[in-house]
C-alpha positions in Angstrom: -39.4 -4.9 -32.5 -39.0 -2.5 -29.8 -39.0 -2.1 -25.7 -40.9 -0.2 -24.0 -39.4 0.8 -21.4 -39.6 -0.4 -17.3 -41.4 1.8 -15.3 -41.1 1.3 -11.7 -43.9 1.9 -9.6 -43.0 5.1 -6.9 -43.1 3.8 -3.4 -43.9 7.3 -1.7 -40.6 6.6 0.4 -37.1 8.3 -0.7 -35.0 5.8 -1.5 -31.6 7.1 0.4 -29.2 3.7 0.3 -26.2 4.8 -1.7 -25.6 4.7 -5.4 -22.2 2.7 -4.9 -21.6 -1.2 -5.3 -20.5 -2.9 -2.6 -17.3 -3.9 -4.3 -16.5 0.2 -4.7 -17.6 0.9 -0.9 -15.0 -1.7 0.2 -12.3 -0.1 -1.8 -13.4 3.1 -0.1 -12.7 1.6 3.2 -10.1 -0.2 2.5 -7.9 3.0 1.3 -8.9 4.6 4.5 -7.6 2.3 6.2 -4.0 2.8 4.2 -4.4 6.4 4.6 -5.2 6.0 8.1 -1.9 3.9 9.0 1.6 5.1 10.8 4.2 5.1 8.9 6.8 2.5 10.6 10.1 3.9 11.4 11.8 0.4 11.1 10.9 -2.5 8.6 12.3 -6.2 8.7 14.8 -7.0 6.2 12.1 -9.2 4.2 9.6 -5.9 3.6 12.8 -3.7 2.7 13.5 -6.3 0.1 10.0 -5.2 -1.0 10.2 -2.1 -0.9 12.6 -1.6 -3.2 11.9 -4.0 -5.9 15.0 -6.1 -5.2 15.9 -10.1 -4.5 17.3 -10.9 -0.4 20.9 -12.0 -1.4 20.9 -8.4 -4.1 20.1 -6.4 -1.4 22.7 -8.2 1.5 25.3 -8.2 -1.2 24.8 -4.9 -2.6 22.7 -2.6 -0.3 23.1 -4.2 3.6 26.4 -1.8 4.8 24.3 1.2 3.0 21.6 1.2 5.1 20.5 1.9 9.0 20.2 -1.3 11.0 19.0 -2.1 14.4 18.4 -5.2 16.8 15.5 -5.2 17.7 15.6 -8.6 20.3 17.0 -10.8 18.0 16.3 -9.7 14.9 16.9 -6.6 13.3 15.3 -4.3 11.7 16.4 -1.4 9.0 15.7 2.4 9.4 13.0 3.1 7.1 14.3 6.5 6.8 17.6 5.6 5.8 16.1 2.9 2.7 14.5 6.2 1.5 17.4 7.9 1.5 19.4 4.9 -0.3 16.8 5.3 -2.7 17.0 8.0 -3.8 20.5 8.2 -3.8 20.3 5.6 -7.0 21.4 7.0 -10.1 18.5 7.3 -12.8 18.6 4.6 -15.5 19.4 5.7 -19.1 
C-alpha cells in the first residue's frame, strides 16, 4: 500500500516565519549573549578552579602562589590574565 503525499492548500500569503526550531533559535540567542559578554579582569577562586579544571585544594597547594591576587573588600580575587599565563606555562603531557 502506497501513501499519497499530502498537499498543503495554498493560502495565498507567503509564510515569512523562520524555519528554525525554537530550540535552535534559543541556542543562537544564548550564543550571541555569550559572545557579547565582556571578559572579566578578575575572577573568584572557585571560578579559577573551574577555569583550570582543578580542585580547590590543588589550586591552593600548587597554584595559588603562582597567580596574581587582589583584595576586593574582604574577598580575594584572581587576575584572569595571570591564570592564562599560568595555564600556558604548564608542561605538555606525554
